[in-house]
N, C-alpha and C positions, 0 to 999 in steps of 0.2 A: 353816180355819186359825184357831188361837187368837190372840186379841188379847193383847198384853202391854204393860206399861209399863216403860221402862228407867230404872234408877236408877244413875248412875255414882258409884262410890266416889271420894271425895276425901279429902285429908289432914285437913281440918277439917269437922266435921259439926255441925249445929245440934242442940239437945236433942230437938226434935221428930223430926228425921231419925234420931237414935239409937234412939228408940222404934220408929220404923217399921222400922229395920234389924233390931232384935231380933225383931220380929214376923216379918220375912221370913226371917231366917237360922236362927233356932232355936238353942236353947242348946247342942245337941250337934253341930251341923253345922259343919265347918271352913270357913273362907272359900275361895271359889273360887280365889283367887290362889295358895293353896298347891298346889292340884291343877294349876293352870296352870304353876307353877314345876316341878313334878314331870314334867309332860308335856314341857316344853322341855328338861329335863335328859335325859329318855329319848330324845327326838328327836336331841339332840346326840350321844348315845352310839350311836344307831342300834339301840336295844334297847327294845322296847315291853313287855317281859315284865311289868313291875310297874304298867302303866297300865291301869285299867279302860276298856274300849272298847265302844262300841255301833256296829254297822254294819248297813246295810240290804241288803248283798249277801253272797254266800257267799265273797267274796275274803278271803284272810288278810291283815290289815293289816301284820303284820310282814314277810311275803314281798313285799308290794307296796312297802313302804318301802325295803327292800333293793334291789329291782329298779329302782325309780325313781331312787334316789340313787347307785347304784353308780358311774356315770361321774363324778359330782361328788366322791365320796369318793376315787376314784383320782386325780383332778386335785389335790385337796387334799394327798394323800399325796406326790405328785410335787413339789408346791410346798413341802413340808415345813412345812405350817401346819395348824391344827386348825379345822374348821368349827364354827360356833356357832349355837345357836338360843336366843333370848331372848324373854321375855314383854314385848311392847310396851304392851299395854293389856288390862285385864280389866274388863268391865262386867257386874255382876250384875243380873239382871232377874227379874221374876215374871210369870207368865201370869194370865189372868182367874181361873183356879181356884186360884191361889196356888202353883203348882208352881215351885220355884226353878230357875233356869238362869243361864248366864253366857256372854257372847260374849268370845272370847279372840283377840287379834291377836298373831301370832308374827313376830318379826324374824329372818330367816335370813341368814347370811353364809357363802358358800362361797368359800374361797381358790382361785382358778382358776390362779394363777401366784404367783411369789414376791412380786409387787407389785400384783396385780390380784385383786379379789374381786367376786363377784356378790352383790348384796344385794337382798332383796325381802321382802314380808310376805304371810302367808296368814292366814286366819281359820278358826276352828272354834267349835263350840258345846259347852259342858259342861252336862250335865243331871244334876240330883241324883237319885240312885236310893236311896230310903230302904230301910232293912233290912226284910226280911220280918217279918210279924207273929210275935210270940212268939220272935224271934231275938235273940240277944245280940250278933250281929255288927253293927258300925256300918254306916251307909250310906256311899255313895261318889259322888264326882263322876265321871260317865262321859263320855269324849270321844266325840263323834259323828264316826266315821271317814268320810272321803270321799276320792275319788281325787285331789282337788286340795289336800289338806291340806299335802303336802310341797312341791308346785310349783303356783303359781297357774294355773288354767285347764286343768289336766291332766285328760283324759278317760280312761275305761276303755280299756285296750289300747294307750295311747300310752306312749312312753318318751322318755328324755332322751339327747341325744347332745352330747358336748363335743368340739369340733374345734379343733386348734391351727392358726392361720393363720401360715404361715411367711413371714418377710421375705426379700427379695432380699439376698444378700450383697453388700457393697460391693466395688468393684474396688481393686486396688493400682495406682496411677498412676506414670508416670515424671515427670521434671521438667517436661515439656511438657504434662502433663495427659492423656496418652494411656495406655490401659490396658496394664499389664504382666500382672498376674494378673487374669483374668476368666473367665467361664464359656465353656468351649470344648468342641467336640464330640469325643466319644471312642467307641471300640468296646470293649465288655466281652466278652471271649472266654473261653469255658469249655465244659465238658461239661454238657449238659442230659440228665439220666438218663431223661427221658421220650422222648427222640429215638431211643433205641437199646435193644435187648434187654439184659436184666440180665447175660446171659452175656458181653456185649461191653464192659461198663463199664470194666473194668480195662485191657483192650487199647487201647481208644480213648483213655483217659486217658493212657496211656503214649505213644501216637502224638502227641497234642497236646503233652505235656510235653517230648518230644524236640525239638520245634520251638523251645522256649524255653530249656530247661536241659540241661546235660550229664547231670545225674542227676535224673530226674523222679520218684523214688520217693516223695518227700513229697507231691507233688500226687496221684499215684495213690492213696496211702493216704487222702487227704482225699476223693477221689471215692468210693472204696469205702465209707468210713464215713458219708457223707452219706445223707440220706433218699432213698427210692425216686423221688421226684419233684423232687429238688433240681437247681438249676443251680449248678455249682461253678466259680466264676470262676478262671481261670488267669492272665490278664494283661489289663491295660487299656492301650490305645494311642490316641494321638491320631488322629483321622480325617485331619487334614492335618499333614504334616511329622512323622511319628511318632518320628523320631529313633532308630529301631531297625531291625535286620535282619529282625525278625519280620514275616512276611507274613500279613495277615488272609485274603487269598485262598487261601493254602496251607492255613490252618486250616479254612476252609470246606469243603475237599475231604475232611475227615475225618468219617466218620459219627459222629453224636452231638454234634458241635460246634455251639454256638449263638453267634451274634454279635449282641450287643444294642447298639443305639444309645443313648447316654446323654450327659450333660454332666458336666464337672468344672471346678473352679477351678484353672486352670493358668497358668503363665507363657508368654511368647511361644515359648520353645523349652524342651526338657527341661533344658538346662544353664544357661540365662540366670539369673545371680545366684541360683542355686538355694539355696545355703546362707544367703543373706541374706533372700530373699523367703520361704523356707520352704515349707511345704505346708499344704494344707487337706484334711480328710477326715472320715469319720464319727467322732463322738465316742467315745472309749474309756470303759470303765466307770469308770476313775479320774477322768477329766475330768468325767463326769456327776456322780459323787459329790461332787467338790470344788466344783461349781457352785451348790450350795444351791438346786436346783430350776430354775435358769435354763437348763440344758441337759438335753435328754432323748435317749433312744436314737433313732438315725437322724439327729440334727442334724449338719450340716456345720460344723466348727469348725477354727480354725487349730491345727495340731499342732506346728509348729516355726517358727523365724525370725520375721520381722516379722508374719506372719499369726497366730502365736500370741500374741506380745507385745501386739498391738493387736486381738485377736480380738473383744473386746466392741464396739469401734467398727465393725469390719467386719461383725460378725454381725447387728447390729440387735436388735430386740426382737420377740418373738413376739406375735401377736394371738390372740384366742380367740373362738370362737362357740359359744354354747349354744342348742340348738334342740330343739323337740319333733318327734319322728318319729312319723307316724301309724301306726295299727294296720295290719296287712297288708291287711285288708279295705278300709279307707279308702284305703290307698295304691293298691290295685287300682282303686278308683273315681276315682282321679285327684287325691286330696288331697295337697298338697305339705307338706313340713316347714315349720314356722313358727318364726321366730327369736324368742328370748327375751332374749338378751344378747350383745353384741358389743363386743370391743375390737380395733381395727384394729392390724395389725402395723406396726411402724416399720422401714423398710428400713435396712440398714446403710449407714454413711457411707463414701465412698471414702477410701482412705489415700493421701495425696500424698507420694510419696518424692522424693528429690533425684537419683535415678539418671538419668544421661544414657544413653539406649539405645545410641547409637553408640559412646561411650567404653567402656561396659561390654562390649559385643561385642568391641571392639578389644582390651581388656585380656585378655579370656578367650582370644582368638585368639593373642595374644602368649605366653600361658602354656601353650597347648595341648600343646606338646611337652616341657614341663618335667616330669621324672619325680618329683623330691622335692616335698614340700609347698611351695607358693609363693603369692605374692599380689602384686597391684598395687592400690594405693589412690590415687585422684585426688580432690583437694579444691579447691574454688574459694575462695581465701583471702578474697575480698571478702565472702562470705556464709557461709562454713563449710559449704556444701553438699558432701556426698560424692557426686561425680559417677560414680565407679566404685569398686566394692569386689569385686574378682575374686579367687577362689581357684582355683589350678590343679588339674588332675586328680589330682596327687599328694596333695592334701589329702583325697581320698576323701570328699567331701561335707561336710567340716568347714569352717567359716568362718575359715580362717587369717587372712583380711584383717581381721576385726573382733574375733576372739577369741584369736588367737595370742599366746603369751607367750614371748618370746625375748630373749636378750641382744642389744641393738642394736649392739654393737661401736662402731666409730668414728663412726657417724652420731650417737651421743650426744655427741660432742665439740662439737656445736653448743650443747648445754646447758652443757657444761663451759666453752666459750669465753665464754658469757654470764656465768657466775659469775666467770671470770677478768677479763673486762672491768670488772665491777663492783668487783673488788678492786684495780684500777689498772693492769692489764696492757693495753698498747695493741698494735694490730696490727703497728706498726713496731718494737716493743721486741724486743731480742735475747733468745733463750732457748737453752739447751743441748739438743742432740739427739744424745746419745751412742748407740752401737750397742746398749748394754744399760744397765740401771739396777737396783740392788738395794734392796728395801724390806723391812726387818725380816727379812732372811735369804732373801727370795724375789727371784729375778732375772726381770726383764721385758725384752723386746726388741721390735724392730720386725718387721713382717711380712716374710716372705721376699721378696727382690727390691726392698726399699726402696732408693731411689736414694742412692748414696753422696754425691752432690752436695748433698743436703739434710740431711746430718748435720753435727755440730759446732755451731758458733755460727751460728744462723740467726734470721731474724725470726720472730715469732710467726705471722704470716700464712703464711710458708713452711712452718712446722711444721704448721699447720692444712691447708694445701693438699695436703701429701704425707702427712698423718695420722701424724705422728711420735709414737708411743706414749711413748717415753722422755721427750720434752719435756713432754708433758702430765702424766706421772707426776711429773717433776721439779718442776713448778710446783704440784702438788697441795696442798702445804703452805700456799699462799696463800689457799685457801678451805677451809672445813670442810664436813663432810658435809651439815649442815643447809642451808648456803648453796647447795650443789650441788642438793639436792632442791628448794629454793625456785626456783632458776633453771629447772630442768626444768618445774616446775609453771607458771611464768610463760609457758612456751612451749607449754603445753597437755598436758604429759606428767605423769601422776600419777593424779589421780582418774579413775575410769571416767566415761564420758559417756553420754548417751542413745543415741549411735550405736554404742557398744560399749566393750570394754576398751581402755584407753589405755596405761597403764604403771604401774610401781612403782619408786620410788627410796627406799632406806632413809634414815631420818633420822639414824641413827648407824651407825658402822662402825669396824672396827679399822684399823690402819695399812695392812695389805695390802688390806683390804676397801675402804678409801677409794681406794687406788691403782687397784684394779680398777674402781671406780665411775667414775672420771674418764675411763676409756677404754671405758665402756659394757659392762663385764663384771661378774663377781661376782654380786651380788644385784640388779643393775639389770635390769629387764624392760620390754619394750615390745611393742606390736602394730604391724603395718604401718599401721593406722589412727592409732595414737599418733604414729609417726614422720612420717607425712604431715601430721599436725596441727602438729608442730614446724616443718616446712618452711613450712606455710601461715601460721603465726604470724610467722615471719620476713618472709614476703612481704607480709603485711597490716600489719606494724608494730604489732601488738597481739596479745594472746592470742586465738586462734580457738577457738570452740566448735563442733566438727563436728556436723553433723546429717544423719541419713538420712531423717527424716520431717519434713514441714513443717506438718502439722496433727494432731499426736499428741493423743489424748485424755488430758487431764491426770490422769484417774483411773486410767490404766493402770499396773499394777504388774508388775515382772518376774516370770516364772514359775519361774525355775530357780535352782539352786544349782550352781555350777561350770559355768555355761553350758549345762546340759541340763535338760530337764523330766523329769517322772516316767517318761516312756516312753523316755528316752534321746535325745529330739530336742533339738537345740540351740536356745537362745534367742539370736538374733544379737546382742542388745545386751550380754549378759553382765553385766548391772548388778548381779547378786548372785553374785559368784564364790565367796564363802563369807562367813560372819559376820565372820571376821577381816579379810578383804579389805575388807568394807564399813566396818569400823571404821577401817582404814587410810585408806580413801578419804575418810571423814569428817574424819579428822585432817589429811589433805592439804589438803582444802578449807578447813579453818579455819586451818591453820598455815603450810604452806610457801609459799603464794603471797604474795609481798610486795606491793610497790607496783605490780607489773605490768610488762610489757615496754613500753619506751618506743620512740618512733620513732627516736631516735638510736641506741639499742642495736640495734634491728632493722637499721638501715642499716649498722652496723659488721659485724653477722653476715652480712648479704647480701654485703658486700664480701669477707669471708673466704670465703664459699661461691663467689663469683665467681672467686676465685683457684684454687679446686679445678678449675674448668673451663678457665681460661686457662693454668694452669701446674701442674696437679696430677693427682690420680688419676682425675679425671673428664674428662680432655682429649678423650675420644672424643665428648663432647657439644659440642665446640667449634664444629662446623659445623651443629649443629641450630638452626634458627631460634628466636629469642626466648628461648633458655635463658640465664638470668642468674645461676644459682647451682646448686651441687650438693654432695653429700657422699657419700663411699663409706664402707662399714663391713664389717668382717670380725670375727666373734666365734667363738673356738674353743669347742668343747663336748665332752662325753664325756671321752675320754682325751687330748684335745688334737689329735687327728689329723683332726678334722672341723670344718667352719666353717659357721656361719650367715652368709649374705652379703646385703648391703644396698646400696641407693643411693637417695638423695634428690635431687630436682631441682625447680627453680622455673622456669617458662616462662610468660610472660604472666600471666593470672589463673588459674594452675594450679600446684598443688603436688602432687608425686607421690612415692610410696614404692614401691620394688620390693624384694621379699624372696624368697630361696630358702633353704629349710631346710638344705640340704647342697650346698655349692659350693666353688669354688676361692677367689676373692676378690671383693670387691664390684665392683671395676673390671672383672674378666674374666668373671664370671658374671652379676651383676645389671646391669652396665653395658650390654651388648648388648640386653638386654630393655628397659631404659629407653630406649635410643636408638630401638629399633624402635617403641615406643609413642609417643614424642614426635614422631618423623618422620611417623607415619601419623595423628596425632590430627586 
């Protein structure tokens, strides 16, 4: 071995050192730092074509570099970041015979994920190769290639492996901290084309398909088109309480069928709060693309409902492991892979909802026989907790409870009554309740069957109890549209909430538009969640902010526009109904809410709602324990022959809204549903 003396280049050199350097470097030899920079740039690009190399083996350095770094390059591409190689240090030296050389330290940075990088250094030697005698070509610094230049300690035949360490997904919990959505055992059922001869694939696929669908042609086509060794899944069912007539045992009797045990993130039953909780499944191509490297193919993510809105919290953070895999010969000799870099996965955090399991099940049971879209929302006024948010089978998977937008009809008269109380109308004041009233050429009347005994000159409390449309329209001139919107907002109706869509009340309206607004029609819209919030605010004596989640990640942003994500799955919160709706919500938040609901105002409203039970349209609740107030509502839509029907009720620390998209009247259609729910709660 030749002895050498190291001379480290520094920014400031003494005159004697300058002379020594000139003797060492030579007038025509470029500094080694330039060659080191070129080497670093080439390694960053993964292309050694322009780098002079010297190697002691027959291995091709370029091929070796590509093979070694390929998994790291793929990880960086998935992370959407560029790897870098920089020169950390260059030390020019000379040997005893005066041959110039340099030691180079390279700093490597490999982005393994969007926010994690593997950083390390390697070293190599540059040797000056002078030009041949009588040659006009310049000399060059040659890089001494070795197997560990790209990765420290890498030996011949070894390779790099990058493994993602997947976190456990968090559970969605009920109000008592018990899991609602958690990992549950399932059966994946399908045709395994290796289980049966190719001539039988189509027939066996049709046999299985007929157990599931009336028309199995699509499944048969998928089986035929799949690869010769494919398993083509037809259906996934729970191992316990599958909630379907499909029989796994029947499927097993069919040749070619494979039943694979697996797990999925599922709720307690197929129907339990399904539109609210949403679903989790394998990430779609669009979700992967939008994630900026945070989500990869095969990841389980929330695709709808709360599971999508709060997916980042539930999903957790991937970990990563970089290790060296020994050569085949060394592996056969028992050599184990060795770890180079590890970032532990961070498990997802549980999502704590406010749903009460028993009340949710009860609400869904009450709605089980209702054919039109329907909903029951129950809120605890003292906390704002949404204890139940059920949508009936007629909603066809849509969260009518939290996203529905319907005219609230006479249930909105709670807000109108607040505006009138503020204008100086008292419950005992007399108002006129004629059979009809005309506003700007349009005639309005009361609902069919309105009691004649409650017409004429009656107290405001009587007009409220029997829901006299003409009395409310007759007093509409005492409040303007902005005051009406302000009263609604003070009851929690207006801006959308983290729990979902609440409602919308226009700030301005024509004469007829204002007349329709005071009775909850025209351009006034509300969700069952919004109207339950109105009742909860009356019960609480202050504006209630409903909540479905108790530990939401503050960084979570809504995914959808118009309550749906890119795949057509709904976001239960509906916090982005459109850019225009967002602007309206912001205006509502800044403008219509005034000084807020007072305890005295709430007490007056509760007394008015009490009269609806004792002497009005909700008298059917009179024998239900602890009911202290209610309000019915009927809102015509379409050509006027159909009605949205509503009922609000307050009982103990519970405020409930019942809604049916198409019914008779609030008292006759929504009323029995409310009674059944409150009696069995």
